C-alpha positions in Angstrom: -34.8 -74.4 -17.4 -34.6 -76.3 -14.2 -30.7 -77.0 -13.6 -28.8 -74.3 -16.4 -25.6 -75.6 -17.6 -24.2 -72.1 -17.2 -23.6 -69.9 -14.0 -26.8 -67.8 -14.4 -29.2 -69.0 -11.3 -31.5 -66.4 -12.0 -32.8 -68.4 -14.8 -33.6 -71.2 -12.8 -36.6 -72.7 -11.6 -35.0 -73.8 -8.6 -33.6 -70.2 -7.6 -36.9 -68.6 -8.7 -39.2 -70.9 -7.2 -37.2 -70.0 -3.7 -38.5 -66.5 -4.0 -42.4 -67.9 -4.8 -42.0 -70.3 -1.7 -40.9 -67.6 0.6 -43.9 -65.4 -0.8 -46.3 -67.9 -0.2 -44.8 -69.0 3.3 -46.2 -65.4 4.8 -49.4 -66.4 4.1 -50.9 -69.8 3.8 -53.2 -68.9 1.1 -53.3 -66.2 -1.2 -54.8 -64.8 -4.4 -52.6 -66.2 -7.6 -52.1 -62.4 -8.7 -51.6 -60.9 -5.2 -48.6 -63.5 -5.2 -47.1 -62.3 -8.2 -47.5 -59.1 -6.8 -45.5 -60.0 -3.7 -42.9 -62.2 -5.5 -41.9 -59.4 -7.9 -41.9 -56.6 -5.5 -38.8 -58.6 -3.9 -37.7 -60.2 -6.7 -37.8 -59.6 -10.9 -39.0 -62.6 -12.7 -41.6 -63.1 -15.7 -44.9 -64.3 -15.2 -44.2 -67.4 -17.5 -41.4 -68.5 -15.0 -43.9 -67.4 -12.0 -46.1 -69.8 -13.6 -43.5 -72.7 -14.5 -42.6 -72.0 -10.4 -45.6 -72.9 -9.5 -45.8 -76.0 -11.4 -42.7 -76.7 -10.0 -44.1 -76.3 -6.6 -47.3 -78.5 -7.6 -45.4 -81.3 -8.7 -43.6 -81.4 -5.5 -46.8 -81.5 -3.6 -45.5 -77.8 -1.9 -48.6 -75.7 -3.1 -52.4 -76.4 -4.8 -54.1 -74.0 -6.4 -57.6 -74.6 -4.4 -61.3 -74.4 -5.7 -61.4 -70.1 -4.8 -58.6 -70.0 -7.3 -55.9 -69.7 -4.2 -52.3 -70.7 -4.5 -52.3 -73.0 -1.2 -49.2 -74.1 0.8 -49.6 -77.6 1.6 -49.0 -78.8 5.0 
């Protein structure tokens, strides 16, 4: 859910996406599974929520998956 109708921000893609973005800003390019490991070391989330966050960041043109299978921060 992008915007929850209750007061649980931990279930919101915007909230969880901020942790993914913060981890991605440390390295401009990182392997998908390494990025997931970095994110869950700071904030607990499931892999499916992580993928939804990446989808959301892709739709915003913030992150892409390059041909080498790495998640890359767009400039």
